[in-house]
C-alpha positions in Angstrom: 36.3 -31.8 -27.4 34.9 -34.5 -25.1 31.3 -35.1 -24.2 32.0 -33.9 -20.7 32.9 -30.5 -22.0 29.6 -30.1 -24.0 27.0 -31.6 -21.7 26.4 -29.7 -18.4 26.5 -31.7 -15.3 23.2 -32.3 -13.4 24.4 -30.1 -10.6 24.9 -27.2 -13.0 21.5 -27.6 -14.5 20.0 -27.6 -11.0 21.9 -24.5 -10.0 20.8 -22.7 -13.3 17.2 -23.6 -12.5 17.5 -22.3 -9.0 19.1 -19.0 -10.3 16.3 -18.7 -12.8 13.6 -19.2 -10.2 15.3 -16.8 -7.8 15.5 -14.2 -10.5 11.8 -14.5 -11.3 10.9 -14.3 -7.6 13.1 -11.2 -7.2 11.5 -9.6 -10.2 8.0 -10.2 -8.8 9.1 -8.8 -5.4 10.5 -5.6 -7.1 7.3 -5.2 -9.1 5.2 -5.5 -6.0 7.3 -2.9 -4.2 7.2 -0.5 -7.1 3.4 -0.9 -7.1 3.2 -0.4 -3.4 5.2 2.9 -3.3 3.7 4.4 -6.5 2.2 7.8 -5.4 -0.8 7.4 -7.6 -1.6 4.0 -6.2 -1.2 5.3 -2.7 -3.6 8.1 -3.4 -6.1 5.7 -4.9 -5.9 3.5 -1.9 -6.3 6.4 0.5 -9.3 7.7 -1.5 -10.9 4.2 -1.4 -10.3 4.0 2.4 -11.9 7.4 2.8 -14.9 6.4 0.7 -15.2 3.2 2.8 -15.1 5.2 6.1 -17.8 7.6 4.8 -19.9 4.7 3.7 -19.5 2.8 7.0 -20.3 6.0 9.0 -23.4 6.9 7.1 -25.0 3.6 5.9 -27.3 1.8 8.2 -26.5 -1.4 6.5 -22.9 -1.2 7.7 -21.8 -3.4 10.6 -22.2 -1.6 14.0 -18.6 -2.0 14.9 -17.5 -0.7 11.5 -19.9 2.2 11.8 -18.6 3.1 15.3 -15.0 2.9 14.1 -15.7 5.0 11.1 -17.4 7.7 13.1 -14.5 7.9 15.6 -12.0 8.2 12.8 -14.1 10.9 11.1 -14.5 12.9 14.3 -10.8 12.8 15.0 -10.1 13.9 11.4 -12.6 16.7 11.7 -11.0 17.9 15.0 -7.6 17.8 13.4 -8.8 19.8 10.4 -10.5 22.3 12.8 -7.3 22.7 14.8 -5.3 23.4 11.6 -7.8 26.0 10.4 -7.8 27.7 13.9 -4.0 27.8 13.8 -4.0 29.3 10.3 -6.6 31.9 11.3 -4.7 32.8 14.5 -1.5 33.2 12.6 -3.2 35.3 9.9 -4.9 37.6 12.4 -1.7 38.2 14.4 0.1 39.9 11.7 
């Protein structure tokens, strides 16, 4: 065996380092995607957004533009819930 067969060339070492780095980046991206689509995490984020909206709509210390936005969102959500309830009641009373 010659020394050339045992020692990798500098180009191969660079390519192996690039492959290792790419593999680590891909693993991090997959982990981030798994975290993002996890139903429990989505529910937690939705609950946090709801709590924030409620806080912004009711707390006088909230910024005025945040308070106005939160109140608009809550009114729209309330109207949507009312329409669903009316639809369910109408369907139930028809027969």
